C-alpha positions as CSV (number, residue, x, y, z in Angstrom):
1,M,47.1,25.4,-9.8
2,Q,48.2,22.3,-11.0
3,P,51.8,22.0,-12.8
4,L,51.4,21.5,-16.5
5,E,52.8,17.9,-16.2
6,D,49.7,16.6,-14.3
7,N,47.5,17.9,-17.3
8,L,49.2,16.1,-20.1
9,M,47.5,13.1,-22.0
10,Q,49.3,10.6,-23.9
11,I,47.7,9.3,-27.4
12,T,48.9,7.2,-30.2
13,L,48.4,8.1,-33.6
14,N,48.3,5.7,-36.2
15,L,48.9,7.8,-39.5
16,P,48.5,6.0,-43.0
17,D,51.7,4.8,-45.1
18,S,50.5,7.3,-47.7
19,L,51.5,10.3,-45.6
20,S,55.1,9.2,-46.1
21,Q,54.5,9.9,-49.7
22,I,53.6,13.5,-49.2
23,E,56.8,15.9,-49.9
24,T,55.3,18.7,-47.6
25,F,53.4,17.7,-44.6
26,N,53.0,20.9,-42.7
27,Q,51.6,22.2,-39.4
28,S,47.9,22.1,-41.0
29,D,48.2,18.7,-41.9
30,W,49.3,17.5,-38.4
31,F,46.5,19.2,-36.6
32,R,44.1,17.6,-39.0
33,E,45.6,14.4,-38.4
34,I,45.4,14.7,-34.5
35,A,41.7,16.3,-34.8
36,I,40.8,13.1,-37.0
37,A,42.3,10.8,-34.5
38,L,41.1,12.5,-31.3
39,F,37.5,12.1,-33.0
40,Q,37.9,8.5,-33.9
41,Q,38.9,7.8,-30.4
42,E,35.7,9.9,-29.2
43,L,37.9,12.4,-27.3
44,T,36.5,15.6,-29.1
45,G,33.3,16.3,-30.9
46,L,32.1,18.3,-33.9
47,G,30.8,21.2,-31.4
């Protein structure tokens, strides 16, 4: 089995400036933004 470090992937997220206006940005919000970014970069699909 490969060490975890060998399986890491680095991505860049460009988050809209409007997110800084949100007072409560929780874990679900982060997961949603990451999912959107991955979908936009065609690294994940809808299935």
